One Martini backbone bead per residue (centre of mass of N, CA, C, O) as a GRO file, in nm:
protein
  163
    1MET     BB    1   1.740   4.342   2.284
    2ILE     BB    2   1.537   4.574   2.296
    3LYS     BB    3   1.642   4.700   2.561
    4LYS     BB    4   1.916   4.772   2.465
    5TYR     BB    5   1.832   4.971   2.242
    6ALA     BB    6   1.661   5.155   2.432
    7VAL     BB    7   1.903   5.241   2.609
    8ILE     BB    8   2.070   5.365   2.371
    9LEU     BB    9   1.859   5.572   2.273
   10PHE     BB   10   1.827   5.718   2.545
   11ALA     BB   11   2.126   5.800   2.568
   12LEU     BB   12   2.149   5.964   2.313
   13ALA     BB   13   1.912   6.159   2.370
   14ALA     BB   14   2.050   6.274   2.626
   15PHE     BB   15   2.310   6.367   2.500
   16GLU     BB   16   2.182   6.557   2.291
   17GLY     BB   17   2.036   6.733   2.502
   18ALA     BB   18   2.295   6.826   2.652
   19ALA     BB   19   2.443   6.950   2.404
   20TRP     BB   20   2.224   7.154   2.348
   21ALA     BB   21   2.227   7.305   2.624
   22GLN     BB   22   2.530   7.394   2.595
   23ASN     BB   23   2.438   7.548   2.305
   24ALA     BB   24   2.263   7.743   2.403
   25ASN     BB   25   2.103   8.036   2.376
   26PRO     BB   26   2.105   8.280   2.634
   27LEU     BB   27   1.929   8.519   2.489
   28VAL     BB   28   1.671   8.369   2.454
   29GLY     BB   29   1.412   8.599   2.494
   30ALA     BB   30   1.302   8.802   2.757
   31TRP     BB   31   1.363   9.145   2.857
   32THR     BB   32   1.413   9.386   3.120
   33LEU     BB   33   1.476   9.683   3.226
   34VAL     BB   34   1.712   9.841   3.457
   35SER     BB   35   1.951  10.001   3.296
   36VAL     BB   36   2.122  10.325   3.199
   37ASN     BB   37   2.478  10.379   3.213
   38ASP     BB   38   2.726  10.576   3.287
   39GLU     BB   39   3.052  10.448   3.340
   40ARG     BB   40   3.319  10.474   3.549
   41PRO     BB   41   3.627  10.398   3.676
   42ASP     BB   42   3.527  10.491   3.986
   43GLY     BB   43   3.204  10.374   3.979
   44SER     BB   44   3.037  10.583   3.864
   45LYS     BB   45   2.702  10.692   3.784
   46THR     BB   46   2.489  10.783   3.490
   47PRO     BB   47   2.179  10.841   3.388
   48LEU     BB   48   2.044  10.837   3.055
   49TYR     BB   49   1.703  10.773   3.133
   50GLY     BB   50   1.707  10.801   3.417
   51SER     BB   51   1.591  10.643   3.720
   52ASP     BB   52   1.318  10.493   3.537
   53PRO     BB   53   1.338  10.308   3.299
   54SER     BB   54   1.220  10.157   3.011
   55GLY     BB   55   1.208   9.803   2.875
   56PHE     BB   56   1.243   9.582   2.582
   57LEU     BB   57   1.377   9.244   2.499
   58VAL     BB   58   1.410   9.035   2.206
   59PHE     BB   59   1.511   8.699   2.144
   60ASP     BB   60   1.540   8.478   1.894
   61ALA     BB   61   1.624   8.163   1.744
   62GLN     BB   62   1.642   8.302   1.438
   63GLY     BB   63   1.798   8.610   1.483
   64GLN     BB   64   1.595   8.803   1.623
   65TYR     BB   65   1.510   9.147   1.719
   66SER     BB   66   1.381   9.363   1.993
   67LEU     BB   67   1.416   9.714   2.091
   68GLN     BB   68   1.320   9.895   2.388
   69LEU     BB   69   1.370  10.245   2.515
   70CYS     BB   70   1.267  10.457   2.800
   71ALA     BB   71   1.201  10.736   2.954
   72ALA     BB   72   1.079  10.864   3.213
   73GLY     BB   73   0.865  11.133   3.208
   74ARG     BB   74   0.760  11.209   2.946
   75PRO     BB   75   0.617  11.436   2.776
   76LYS     BB   76   0.321  11.533   2.677
   77TYR     BB   77   0.123  11.629   2.430
   78ALA     BB   78  -0.081  11.908   2.412
   79SER     BB   79  -0.244  11.807   2.142
   80ASN     BB   80  -0.275  11.482   2.127
   81ASP     BB   81  -0.071  11.482   1.863
   82ARG     BB   82   0.194  11.337   1.705
   83THR     BB   83   0.190  11.551   1.445
   84LYS     BB   84   0.158  11.814   1.686
   85GLY     BB   85   0.440  11.900   1.791
   86THR     BB   86   0.677  12.030   1.945
   87PRO     BB   87   1.011  12.071   1.945
   88GLU     BB   88   1.037  11.968   2.242
   89GLU     BB   89   0.876  11.717   2.222
   90TYR     BB   90   1.035  11.580   2.000
   91LYS     BB   91   1.302  11.581   2.152
   92ALA     BB   92   1.215  11.409   2.395
   93VAL     BB   93   1.163  11.161   2.227
   94ALA     BB   94   1.439  11.131   2.070
   95VAL     BB   95   1.600  11.115   2.351
   96GLY     BB   96   1.400  10.917   2.528
   97CYS     BB   97   1.439  10.704   2.277
   98ASN     BB   98   1.567  10.352   2.163
   99PRO     BB   99   1.468  10.197   1.901
  100HIS     BB  100   1.531   9.855   1.772
  101TRP     BB  101   1.577   9.635   1.478
  102GLY     BB  102   1.650   9.273   1.379
  103ARG     BB  103   1.946   9.125   1.382
  104TYR     BB  104   2.144   8.851   1.514
  105VAL     BB  105   2.466   8.757   1.676
  106LEU     BB  106   2.632   8.505   1.843
  107ASP     BB  107   2.953   8.555   2.006
  108ALA     BB  108   3.061   8.336   2.228
  109ALA     BB  109   3.375   8.331   2.217
  110ASN     BB  110   3.350   8.685   2.285
  111ASN     BB  111   3.098   8.787   2.427
  112ALA     BB  112   2.897   8.868   2.178
  113ILE     BB  113   2.682   9.104   2.014
  114VAL     BB  114   2.542   9.130   1.685
  115PHE     BB  115   2.391   9.401   1.554
  116LYS     BB  116   2.150   9.404   1.279
  117ILE     BB  117   2.025   9.698   1.175
  118ASP     BB  118   1.729   9.785   1.019
  119HIS     BB  119   1.575   9.957   1.249
  120ALA     BB  120   1.554  10.313   1.372
  121MET     BB  121   1.513  10.602   1.528
  122PHE     BB  122   1.811  10.620   1.450
  123PRO     BB  123   1.897  10.635   1.126
  124ASN     BB  124   2.217  10.589   1.144
  125TRP     BB  125   2.173  10.271   1.225
  126GLU     BB  126   2.085  10.183   0.968
  127ASN     BB  127   2.251   9.921   0.824
  128THR     BB  128   2.405   9.821   1.081
  129GLU     BB  129   2.676   9.713   1.289
  130GLN     BB  130   2.680   9.604   1.644
  131ARG     BB  131   2.900   9.559   1.904
  132ARG     BB  132   2.856   9.366   2.226
  133SER     BB  133   2.970   9.329   2.517
  134PHE     BB  134   2.889   9.044   2.739
  135GLU     BB  135   2.682   8.944   3.036
  136ILE     BB  136   2.567   8.658   3.238
  137LYS     BB  137   2.413   8.700   3.576
  138ASN     BB  138   2.154   8.584   3.729
  139GLY     BB  139   1.955   8.688   3.497
  140VAL     BB  140   2.174   8.917   3.389
  141LEU     BB  141   2.204   9.149   3.136
  142SER     BB  142   2.526   9.297   3.009
  143TYR     BB  143   2.618   9.590   2.811
  144SER     BB  144   2.815   9.758   2.598
  145VAL     BB  145   2.853  10.074   2.431
  146PRO     BB  146   3.027  10.197   2.135
  147ASN     BB  147   3.070  10.472   2.243
  148ALA     BB  148   3.193  10.758   2.316
  149PRO     BB  149   3.347  10.856   2.568
  150VAL     BB  150   3.265  11.037   2.866
  151ALA     BB  151   3.492  11.105   3.079
  152GLY     BB  152   3.545  10.773   3.078
  153ALA     BB  153   3.273  10.673   2.995
  154LYS     BB  154   3.038  10.394   2.971
  155PRO     BB  155   2.789  10.240   2.831
  156VAL     BB  156   2.531  10.053   3.025
  157VAL     BB  157   2.323   9.773   2.979
  158THR     BB  158   2.043   9.646   3.184
  159TRP     BB  159   1.897   9.318   3.218
  160LYS     BB  160   1.608   9.107   3.279
  161ARG     BB  161   1.439   8.855   3.308
  162ALA     BB  162   1.136   8.775   3.214
  163GLN     BB  163   0.834   8.653   3.390
   0.00000   0.00000   0.00000
């Protein structure tokens, strides 16, 4: 009799584990930046943060995220003091980096991430929600950014799972 209950409990635990795995949030974990491109309908791409941008994105299981991305080759401040940059140096930093963090919601039914941005380098994004259509294939996460398209292009950000 004890064996019978042990088998039933094991089967229930296995079923529960399988159900959890099916409903697992595929975003949770760390991601490294692959590219940030304006993609046009003809398939051409224009890199928005240069040819070798860097970035890191983390989603936790409690619904918090942190995202940083920067263009490679940003000029260093001649003064070596971040509070004493030139207007050109400040502009290069503001245009060349786009960090933001806050909370997120996975809308799995619509393949969307809803970023609930608490803080951002671009202050206009603070206390806003932004929806990104996404897909994950072979450990690569891609999503489109709902900015106004330029010449028919749409910004697409691509990440790979961090090792």
